[in-house]
Every structure is written in structure tokens, then in C-alpha cells.
N, C-alpha and C positions, 0 to 999 in steps of 0.2 A: 332354215337358211330365211335370214333377214333381208327385204329387199329394200332400197331409196335410203338406207340411214347411211350416210356419210361424216354425219359430226354431232354429237351431241355435248349438251352442256349439262353438268352435274349440279348442283344449285342447292348450298349447303344453307338453312335456315340458321346454322347455329357456326359462331365462331372456329376458327379452325386451332384456336391458343391453346385450348384443353384437350386432352384424349378423350374419348366417347364412341358410344357404337354408332352414332350415325357419323361420325367422320371416318371410323374404320369400314362402314358400310360403303361409302363414297370413292373412299380410293382402293376397296377392292374390285369394285365393279371396273373404275375405269384401267386399273389393269389388267383386266380380263379384254374388256374393251381394245384396248391399244392391241395384244395378240392378234386379236380378228381384225384390225387395222382399221377400226373406227375412229376418227381424229376425236378426241376428248380433252373437255376442258372444263375445272373446277372451278364454278364462282362462289365465292365466301363473304362474309361481311367482316369489313376492318376493326376489332375492337382496340388496339392502341396504334399509335402513329409510325411507331417503327417496326410493325409486322412487314414482315418479308418472307416471299415462297418462291418455288421454283416457279418457273416461265408457263406453266401448264394449269399455275393456280391463278385466277384474278380475284381480286380484292373490289368489292363490287356493294359501296353503301356503310352503314355503320351498325354496330353492334351495342347495345346496351343491356349488359345482364341485371335480369330481375327473378325474384323470387317466385315459383310458378307449380305448384302441385306436389310443394316438398322439395323440390330440386331448384338448379340455377338455369334458365331458361335465356333465350334473347330475345330481344325487342329492334325489329331493324329497320333502318330509314334509310334512303336517298336523297341525302340533301340536295344533289342534285340531279333531278331526273333526267335531264337531257344525255348525263353520261350512262344510265339505262340502255338508249336507244342507240348511242354512240359505240358502245361495245358489244350489241347485239347485230348492229348492221356490218359492224366490222369481221365479228368472226363468222357470219353465214352459217349459225347452230339449223340443223334438221330437225333437232329434237330439246327442248326445254324440258328437264327430269330435275321437277321439284323435291327434297327430301325435309320433310315436315314443312308445317306454313307460317311466318311472320307476320303480324301485321306493323305498318303497314308494308315493309318491304316484299314479302311475296307478290301481293296487290299491286305494286306499283311495276314491278318484272311484268305480270300478267296481263296488264292493261297499256302497257307500252305498244308501238303501233307496229312491231316485227315481230312480235309473240301472237299476232293473230296469223303470222305466215307458217308457224312452226307447229309441232305436234306436242302438245302440254301435258307430261305425265305427273302425277304428285305421288312420290311415295310416305306415307302416314307412321310413322315409327312410335307414336306416344301413345300410352293410355290418361288417359282425361278423365279414366270414372270417380268417383266419389270425390272430385277436386272441390274444395273450396269456390275455386274459378267459377265452376260451372253451375255451382249452387247460387253462387252471387248473378252471372248471367247465364239462364238459360236459355235464352235467344243466341246464344253465339255460335251453336253447331249448324241451328239452322240457317244463320249465316253464312256459318263455312261452307254450306251444302249448294245453295244458292251461288257463292263465287266459282265453285269447283262447277255447277252444273252449268256457267257461263264459259268459262275460261280453261276450264281440264278436262282433256280426252281421253283421260282411263287413271283408276286410283288403285295404287297396289297399297295394299296393308300386310305388313309384316307378322300380323297373325289376324285368328280371325275377330278379336276381340277392338284391334283397331279400324277394321272396316265395319263395327258395327255404330260406328260416327257418322257413316254415309248411309243411311236409310233412306235418304231422301234424292240421295245421288243415280239418276238413270242410265246413264252410260256404261262403259266395260269397267270392270272392277274385278281384282282378283288377290288372291293371298299367295304372295311371294317370300318365304320367311330370308330374315340376314343370314348373311353369310358366313364363312370362316376362312383365313387363308389359311390351307394346310404347309404352307413353304414356311410359316412364320410361327405357328402354333402346334407342335409336335414332338413328343413325347424323345425325337433325338437332340432337342438344342438344351448344351448342358446348365446346369442347376447355377443360378444365380450366387445360392449359399449352398455351402457344403457343411454339417456337422459330424462330427464322430462319433456322438452319443447315438442311441437306439429310438429316441424319443417319436412317437410319431405326430407330425407334423401339419396342424390344420390353419388353414391358407383366406383370409378374406381380401379380396379386391371391391375397391368400390370408393366412391365421394364418402367421406364422412359424414354424412345427414341423416337428417332424423326417417326419412324411408327406406333407408339402407342397412335400417336395422341392426348397426354394428353393438349398439348396449345390450340387444337379445341377445347375443352370441358371447356377449362378454358374461352373461348371468350365466347361461348355460356352461360357459367355458370353468367360472368359479364353482359350478358344482362338482364338475369334473376332475379338477385339479386337486381337490382333497382327497378323489377316492384314489388319482394317479399319479403326483406330486411331482414323480420322476420319470413319467412315462410321456408326456406329452406337453406341446408348447403350443402357440398361434400366433403367428405372422399377420402382420395387417398391412397392407399396400394401399395405400389413398392418403387422402386431408380433406378436409371440409371444418365446416362449423359447431360440430358435435364432438370436434376431438377432444377439447377439454374436457367435456363432460364423462367422455369414456377413459380418458387419463386420470381424471380425478377417482373414476369409478375404479378401476387396476390400481390407484396408490392405496384406498379405503381399505379394497379387498384383499390390500396384500400381496395379490398373484404375483409369483415372479417368471414364468414362463409367456408372459406377454411382449412380442416386439414389435414396435412402432417403426416402418422403414421409411414411411414418408411417400409421397404422389413419386412413381415411376411410369415416365412419359415411353421410355423407348425398353424393348428386351422384354415385355411381360412375358413371356410364353417361361422364361429363364426362373422365375418367382413359380411360376405354375408349376415347372418342374421341380421346384426346391421341397414341396410339399406333398404328403402323402394323401392327403383328402383335402375338396375342397367345399366350403362354407358360405351359404348365399342366402343373407337373412332376410331380407329385404322385404316389406310390407305391404307396400301400395306403391300404385305408379310402374309397375313394368309393365310393357308391353309386349318382349319376347324375353330376354336371358342370356346378351351377347356373353357375359360373365361365365354362365355356365356354359356355353360352348366352345369356348375358348381353353376352361378348364379338361374340358371332355376329350377336346381335340387333343391335349397334353396328357390323356388316358389317367384321367385324375376322376374319381367316385365323386359324387355331388352330395351335399344336405344342404336341400335349401325348404323356406317357408314356402307352404302351399298358398302365394298371392295368385291372382288371375293370368299375369301373363307368364307365371313360374308350371300355374298348374298346364296349361295348353301346350308348352314346351315341352313340361317333362310326360306328359299324356303317353301310356305305353310304350315309354323309353327303362331300360332295364340296369340305366349306368346311374340311375340317380336316387335319392329317396326324397318325397316330400313330408313336410309334417304341419302340423297345423299349422296356424299365421299367427304369431304372435306369442307361441308357448313356447318358453325356455326350455320348460322341463321337458316336452318331447324332442325340442331339439338336440338336449344332451342326451337323451337316451340313444337318440337316433346315430349320434355321434361317437356314442359309444359302443355299441355294436361294431363299425367298422376300427375304432381304437382297439379292439381286443382281436379283432380277426383279419389275420395279414392277408390269410389266401382267400378271404373273401373281397378285402380291398384291391388284390389285383385282378380278380375275377369282375370284379363291377367294371374297374379301369378299361380293362381292355373291350369290352361291350360299350364302353362310353366313346372311346376311340373311334369305335367301329362306326355307330351311332351318328357321329360327328362329322366324320367325311359324307354323309348324306350333303351337307350343309356346305359343300365346299363352294369356291368362288365359280368355278368353273361352271358347276352344273345350276345355280343361282344366276349369274350372269346370263347364261344362254334363256331361261325362264324370262328375263325379265327383256330379251331384246325380242322374243317369242312375243310379249305381250305388246311391243313397240309395234308390230308388224301387224297383229290382231286391231291392232286401235286404230292404223294407218288406214287399214282397209273397211273398218265400220265410219272412220270420219268420210273418208273418201265415198260410201253410198247416200251420203245428205246431199252431193252435188250432180249426181245421176238420175 
């Protein structure tokens, strides 16, 4: 049972204009908190003047998209710092729970006068290992640790590797993974697409950018289509800067069974349920693997590259297959095993569903609330 916590701010470092794992995590926590009668507001930076949300979402600050670690991140700033204190005073939060860290936006909130009265928690979702940014500015991690030591009362990492960035941080820290909304992602949701043929459908979901590795999947699929021209198809849900390169590869290779569906912000589970196998060929920058969890919750076996984040998430799990990173020949072999064996697909799918249920937001939210309580007690010790 969590004590003293009546009102929580879930503060996103990212715009809510686009779908994403951090956004889904915040919305999942908010839903569970409301069930427990904990008043909750979400604070997000504005990227467009036309943005409008329901009353529980507060727009604060401005977000600028930047390329970072192979993807698109947010640079946030509040041009009117007084607006931060105004919002915090009006809402009277007990907890400010930050999700990822953006400069200078996060520090502006952390050093506003009201934030000295609140419990300040950071969930770090990002895997920065191997990034060009860190190679250029290695002092960044030390600076981040110092800021957190000053103003953050507890840090949650969605995986062990995300906590590795906070070795200098001496206050409470814990691994609590991302969650899944079982009501939104489950095998009972009707498929978005129905096919009369008996082709095995492979699905990719994600932003079409370099680190997501779609080109490797297309190369693996080209190998498989030569062997099984009438037996397989590939569905691609997503958009991004690498799309034209991928379309060009499909055209030059004369691949006949690849379907680009574009970005889908709603009813994503219905696309998972349109497939037989889910494939995640991300090569780096993954801290957890939320798409793997979504697919598994929809009772789909998964095949993924063994990047650091996916290795940690799929460790000891039998609902997925990991293959050597960037090796599209091995990726093709792993997919072929599932293409040829329907019984194995169904068996792995059932195991995947069971494994995914351990990450329900009901369980994850309870762990987060218990961590708030622990951090409150640790903070109180300093005053006695």
C-alpha cells in the first residue's frame, strides 16, 4: 500500500504527436493510477501550435525534433519559465515522475521552486551505448548523474543496461520494465487484414530508420521468397527516412509479396493479429523491446536480432528466437523454421502470451508505486 501520494505528474520528454514506447508506458501508468484513485496528469512538450488533448494532458514547453542515436529525439525548452511554476503551483503534485531526460526542458522543471517540495522520480527508457553523441561528449553521462544526484530522489531503468548509465548516482534505483495493456494487446482483437490464401505472414512494426534494421529483414525475405514464392508475405507497418531506400530494394529485387501499410497510430494490435510471425531486426539503440512485448501479448512468436536490449528482454524466454545481430542469412534461417512449422508457431505463440502477461500494467504500476513509497521513506530519513 502506497502512503501519502495523492497526485502524480507523469512528465514526458517526448512529444505526444507520434506513437512510441514512452508514450504508451505513460498512458498505461496513468490508467492504472486512476484505477487506484491517484489523481494523475500528464505533462508533454508542444511540437505544433494546433496540438490539443483531453484535459488530463498539460502542454508545457516546446519540443524540437532532432536526430539522436539513430532515431528522432526531442530537444525541449520552456521559453516562459514562469509557466512551469504556475502549472506546478496550480496542480499541487506530490510526485513529479519524469520519463527520459531532455535538455534544457527537464532541468527547467527540476530546478523550479515548487519541485523542491515534491518527490522527483526519473524513469530512463533510452539505450545510449555506442551512440555518436556519447563518443563526442563523454562528459554527458557524468553531468547527467550529477544533476540527478542533486534533484532526483529515485531512478527507474526499464532494463539493467539503462541503469548502467547511472553508476555515479547514489540514491535509490531499480529495474522496472515497460508494461503492456493486456486489454489493448491480446489475441481476441479482430485482425485488421484478412487473407484468403494460406501464406505465412511476417510482420514488421516500427519507424523505418536505420537502427530499426528493416533493410536486413528485406534481404532475409528476398532469400526466403526465392524458396517459397507462393507461401509467404511481409507486412510493414511504419514510416520514416529509410522508406525510399527500402522501397528501392523491393523494386530492384522484384519482391512480389511485400506490403507497405504506412504508419498506424490506432488499433495496432489488429495488425499483430493479422500476422503469423513478428520480426524485429533492430540493430542498436534498443533498451527493452516494447514491440516484442506487444507481439507476444497478441500470441505471436517473435524473431529478433540480438542487440543489447532485445538480448536482455528475451533472456530465458521461449516465445522468441534471437539471431546474430545484422546477419540476415541467420535471420532468414530462423524465419524459415517458423514458416515451415505451423505447430511450432502456435506453441511458441502460446508461450509468448503467457510470458507477456507478466508485464501487465497492473503489475508494473504496483511496482512503480511501491518504489515511490520506498523513495519517500529514504528521503524522509535525511530530515531526522
